[in-house]
N, C-alpha and C positions, 0 to 999 in steps of 0.2 A: 385614742381609747377605744377598745372594742366594746360595742353596745351589746345589751342583753340579746337583742334580736339577732345579731351576728353570731353570738355564741349558740343561740338556739338553732340557727340554720345549720351550723357545723354539726351540732348534736343530732339534728334530724337527718342530715346526710349520712351520719354514721349509724343511726338507728332511731326509731321513732321515739321522740321525747316531747312531751307537752310543755307549754309555758308554766303550768302549775308544778310539774315535776322539776323543772329547772329552778324555779323559785324556791321550792322545798330544799333542793340540793344546795343552793346558795346559803339559805338560812340555817341549814344543818351543818355547814362548815364550822369546825371548832373555833377558828379564829374569828369568824364573823359572829357566831353566837356569843362568844365571850365579849366582843366589842359591844354588841347590842345590850347585853346584861350590864356591862360596866357603865354605860352611859344612859341606861334606862330609856331607850328609844321608844317613842310611841309608834303605833301602827303607821301613822302618816309619815313619820320620819323614816321608818324602815322602808316604806314604799318608795320615798324619794331617794333613798340611799342605795336601792338595788343596783343601778348601773355602776356605782362606785364599788359596791361589794363584788360585782362581777369583774370589774377591772382589776381589783385587788387579787382575786383568785387566779386570773389569767397571768398577771405579772408575777405573782408568787411562784406559779408553776414554771415559768421561764427562768426565774432567778434560781430556783432549786435545781433545775435540770441543766443549767448552764447553756440554755438556748442561745444561739448566736444572734437571734433577733432582739434579744434583751438589750436595750440601749443604755440602761443606767448601771453600767459595770461598776462593781464595788459598793453599790447601794442596795439596801434591802427594802422592798415595799412594805409599808405599814399603813394601818387605818388611823385616821384622825378625825376629829369633829371640825366642821367648817360651816358656821352660820346655820346650825340646826339640822345638818345632815352629814353623813359620812363622806370622807374624801380620802384620796390616796396620796401619800407623800413618801419620800425615800430617805432612809437613814443610813449613814455611813456604817459599813460593816466593820467588825473588829479587825478583819484581815486587811481592809483598806487603811484603817488608822495605823496599824502596825507597819504597813508598807510606807505610808507617808512619814511616820516618825523615823523609820530607818533611813529613808531618803534624806530627810532633814539633817540627820546626824552626819551622813556622808557629805552633804553639801557644805558643811562647816569645816571640812578637812580639805585644805587646798594643797594638792601635790604638784610639784614641779620636777619633771624628769625622774619620777619615781613610779614603781609599780602601782597600778590601781588597787591591787589586792591589799595594800597598806590601809585602805579605808575600812577594811572589814576586821582588822585585828583589834582585840580588846584585852583587858587584863586577864580575862578568863582563859585566853589562849596562851598566855605566857607560862611556860613550863618552869617550875621551881625545883627541878630534880637535882640541880647543882647549887650548893649553898653559896657559891661565889656570886650568884646572881641576886641574892637576897638584899644586900645593901642598896644596890641600884634600884631594884624594884620597890623596896620600902620607901626610898626617897621620892620616887615618882608617885606612889600612892599618897604620900603625905602632901605632895605638891597639889594634886587634884583635890584632895579633901580640904586643904587650906585656902585654895584659890577663891577670891583674889586678895590675899593679904598684900598690903602695900610693900613694895620692894622685894617681892619673892625672887630668890635667885634660881636660875636654871641649873642644869647639869652639863658638864663637859665630860662625856663618856668616851674614853679612849681604850683601845685594845686591839687585839688581832682581828683579822678579817673573819667574818662568819660567827662571831660569838653572840650576836644578837643585839647590837647597839641600836641599829635603826629600827629593828622589830619592837624593842621596848618603847622607844619614843613614839612610834606609830600607834602603839597600844595606848599610850598616854593621851595622844591627840584624840583618839576615839572616846576615851573616858571623859575628857574635858568637854567634848561636844555633847555627849549623851547626858552627863550629870550636871554640867554647868552652862550648857548652851554657848560654849566658847569656840570661836573660830581659830584654827591653828594653820599656819602656813609651814609646810615641810618641803624643803627644796634640796636637790642634789647640788651641792655647792660647785663642784667642778663644771657641771653642765651650765649652771647659772653664770659662771664667769665667762664661758664661751658666748652665751647669749648676750651678755653685756658688751663684750668686745665686738660682736657682730652688729650691735645697735649703734656703734659709734658713727658709722657712715650715714645712718638714717636719723641721727640726732635724737635717739630715743634712750640715751643712757640714764638721764634723770628719771624718765618714766619707768624704766626697769628697776631702778633703785627704790623709787617711791612706792612701787607696788609691793615691796618686800619690807621696807624698814619700819612701817607703822603697823604691821600685823600684831594682833593682840597677843599671840604666842608664836614665836618663830623658832624653827628647828633648822640649823645649817648642818646638813648631813655630809659626812666625808670631807670635812675641811682639812686641807693639807694635801689632798690628792690632786688638786688642780695644778696646771702648769704655772710655775712661778711668774709673777708679773708685779713689778714695783707699782705700776699704775693701778692695777686691781687692788693691791694691798692698801694703798694710800687713798685712792679716789673712790673706791667701791666699798670694800670691807670696812675700812675705818669710818666712813660716812654712815654706814648702816649701824655699826656698833655705837658710835657716838650718839646718834639719835636715840637708840634704845637705852643707852646708859642714862641720858638726860631725862627721858620719859619713864625710866624704871620699868621697862617692858620685859617680861620673861623671855629669856633667850636660851636655847639649848644647842649643843654641838655634839656631833660624833666625829671621831677621828681615829686613825691608826697611830697618831702621834700623841705623846704626852704634851702638856703645855710647854714644857722646857724644850722639847724637840721641835715643836711647831714654831716656837720663837726663833730657834736656830735656823730653821728652813726659811722663815720669812726674812731673816737677816742676810741671807746668802744672795745678794743682788748681783746682777751682771756687771755693775760698775764698782764692785768691791763690797766691803763691809757696810751693811745698813742696819746695824744693831739698834741704833736709836729709833729708827722708823718702826722696826719690828717690836721694840719694847712699848712704843705708844699703842700699837694695836693690841698687844697682849695685856696691857694694863686694863683695857676695856673688856677683854675676854674674861679676865680674872674677876673684874667687878661684877660681871653679869652671871657667871656660872661657877659652880663648885666642881672641882676636878675629881673624877672617880675612875679608877682603873677597873674595867670590866674584864674579868678573866673567864675562861671556859673553853670547851671544845668547839671546834668548827661545826656548826649545825647546818651548813648549806649542803 
């Protein structure tokens, strides 16, 4: 804390200023004067408060000017009462609160092998210039508004590349975080399957699956684009979906394939027809999500 004497020495070096003149300048400060009036300070209390009034004025000047020596970044100095005399404390600024809230929203959106920019997309960013988007968008808005209704179904959005499937679900994740404080895990499924395969030698397969299957809200992005593997289908995807089906956890999907076409792809095993295994997986997908065909122009 800079003492009155230190301030006086600085002032005297800049030009002749008497202690009386400095005291008058401190007491004439609008914020200091308002504080004295608000708390009806006696002359003795004012005298004992002068060092704190001086500290407040110096700190306020640094805060307002953005001085690099100001150590309480994001906090504004204010005057308070402390056992009979003035004291200086620091209050969070509106800008700091907004930055903290924004960071908290982003921290609840867990992205795996997807662009970081997805964390910044909200419903306000979704263009509704194409009526073919309205059904999908309306369903997502209803989901956020109704969350956490027991047994809420997710969506299985399928359509051509670039129509905005991932974008819409990223926007939903942001709205869930901002409005409901909900954590969403959104992962690029083809990349996830590679990570799981790589984890086999390290014995981390269960760890990889457990990190995903219990997410409050899960988005499997671009399912069907992965290189086919019976093992991934039966020992990874089905395990995740089975857990989420039993726990009734909201699960969303994006794909270039309709559910029927995805089932056909999952049935085309290297050892021949695996329709039964594919059907088991798709029964869980259909239990968890409503299929919607998202049409539109390529926006990429």
